[in-house]
Legacy VTK file of the C-alpha trace (Angstrom):
# vtk DataFile Version 3.0
C-alpha trace
ASCII
DATASET POLYDATA
POINTS 84 float
3.216 -11.361 -5.040
6.248 -8.878 -5.463
5.583 -6.149 -3.063
7.532 -2.994 -2.372
6.934 -0.596 0.701
9.666 2.756 1.710
10.715 2.502 5.478
11.492 5.613 5.755
13.356 7.140 3.389
13.965 10.364 2.801
13.752 10.252 -1.337
10.581 7.682 -1.202
9.720 5.901 -3.863
7.550 6.771 -7.155
5.375 3.888 -8.566
4.010 4.685 -12.212
4.516 8.759 -11.749
2.783 8.199 -7.759
4.533 8.536 -4.607
3.334 5.329 -2.358
4.097 6.699 0.898
4.818 4.155 3.359
2.327 1.146 2.603
3.241 -1.802 1.010
2.486 -1.616 -2.451
1.745 -5.191 -4.411
3.554 -4.921 -7.858
2.340 -5.553 -11.643
4.234 -6.210 -14.567
5.862 -3.519 -16.360
5.936 -1.109 -13.472
8.009 1.395 -13.214
10.109 2.719 -10.000
11.339 4.997 -9.090
14.270 5.133 -6.075
16.294 7.267 -5.210
17.746 8.502 -8.395
16.984 5.311 -10.644
15.116 4.423 -12.357
13.506 0.921 -12.635
11.292 -1.317 -15.014
9.918 -4.132 -13.259
9.630 -7.307 -15.537
8.254 -10.241 -14.194
9.522 -13.823 -16.091
7.076 -16.644 -16.094
10.420 -19.377 -15.711
7.354 -22.190 -16.530
5.903 -20.571 -19.852
9.404 -19.648 -21.181
10.606 -23.550 -20.384
13.287 -22.156 -18.669
15.292 -23.512 -15.532
16.400 -20.734 -13.914
15.296 -17.250 -14.818
19.010 -16.015 -15.185
19.424 -17.818 -18.520
16.180 -15.265 -19.755
17.572 -13.183 -22.217
14.877 -10.236 -22.922
13.682 -9.230 -26.571
10.495 -6.838 -26.913
8.828 -9.805 -28.701
8.499 -12.386 -26.038
8.359 -9.666 -23.035
5.482 -7.607 -25.171
7.793 -4.863 -22.853
6.039 -0.969 -24.010
8.602 1.424 -24.793
10.564 3.720 -21.841
9.650 6.932 -21.942
12.365 8.841 -19.901
11.161 12.416 -21.473
8.949 13.153 -18.189
10.744 11.727 -15.440
10.948 14.637 -13.367
7.982 14.148 -13.116
7.797 11.841 -10.932
9.297 13.561 -7.808
7.051 16.300 -7.097
8.930 16.502 -3.467
5.570 16.366 -1.598
5.220 12.714 0.676
1.930 10.605 1.643
LINES 1 85
84 0 1 2 3 4 5 6 7 8 9 10 11 12 13 14 15 16 17 18 19 20 21 22 23 24 25 26 27 28 29 30 31 32 33 34 35 36 37 38 39 40 41 42 43 44 45 46 47 48 49 50 51 52 53 54 55 56 57 58 59 60 61 62 63 64 65 66 67 68 69 70 71 72 73 74 75 76 77 78 79 80 81 82 83
């Protein structure tokens, strides 16, 4: 399990366009996470499935990971300025 939690930051954490408040949020593959001015795409890699000794040896490509296109056109809509 991969989880994220805001510990009283000024800007909050936005996951897939929703402010998670101060609750613990269980992340999923391909979650879009906005922290401050940084927009992240979470890619979870199963090293056993890809027969890797370390995740750092993995070279991501869209065909293997089935990663959706990342659309930056609406990123200003993520930040409503309202905290839960």
